[in-house]
C-alpha positions, 0 to 999 in steps of 0.5 A: 500500500502506498503513502496516503497523505490524507490518512497521514494528515488525519493521524497527524491531527489526532496525535497532535492534539493528544500529545500537546497536553501530554507530559512529554511536551512539558518534559521537552520544554524543561529540557530545552531550558537546560540544554540547547533547544535544537539538541533537545529536539534531535534527541526527543524526536529520535526517541519518538521515531523509535516509539512510533516504529514500535507502535506501528509494528504492534498495530500491523501485527494486530491488523493481521488478526480477525478483523472484527475483534481487532476493530473492537479493540481499536474502538476500546483504545479510542474510548479509553483515550477519550475518557483519560483525556477528559477526566484528566483535564481538570488536573492539567495545571497541577500535573504540569507543575509536577512534571516540570519538577520531575524532569528538572532533575533528570540529566546533567545540566552541564551536558553538551553536544551529543551528550545533551542529545543522548540525555534528551533521547533517554529521558523521553524514550523511557517516559513514552513507553505505553503512552497514550499517543503510542497506543492510539498510533497502534489503534490507528494502524488497525483502523486504516490498515496503512502502517506507512501513512499512520507512522509518518503522520504520527511521527511528524505530529510528535516532532512538531509538538516537541519542536513547539515545546523546545522553542516556544513552550512557555509562550504557548502555555501562557496563551492556551490552557492544557485543560482545553486541549485535553478536552478537545483531544478527548472529544476527538478520541470519543468520536473515533470510538463511535465511528469505529463501533458503527463500522463494526456494526456495518452502519457506516463505511469510512 
């Protein structure tokens, strides 16, 4: 199957709104105050690339299983993602402060060059395992059965979020409440859950 820019764009939009209010955005912001932002971005996006490949591979394996059960699984993942985001919206500001405190002590503040890249890679690589965006990426591979397009859209979204965190994170947080972004992302996930259930029931085709 070739690359579908439409699918990649849809995946980009979903992963972007899910990851923007996530702790990894705050972690990237904090790391960028300690090391050169471009080095942080290289390390973080490299970690995201590995995580995305793993998620796409998992989704590809699941997509080879009987269709109906895996579509039900994908719907449940979308539902869980929506509930997690919406329920956590009220605690977004508090979690932002906790995350800043947590990541402000990770890695040597004097790291330079490739060492700063390695620190950023390691911190985000360990923090991202089992993250909501990784689970949703696997679910989107199941939904679209297009690993290449989903993987590209997801990774580019993560790279853009990390760039925003490294370069203008403070400005964004001053203008946009994380709670609002979480509620919006949660709503999108719930919509995907409903659409997937309707597809399983044969009521709609997308």
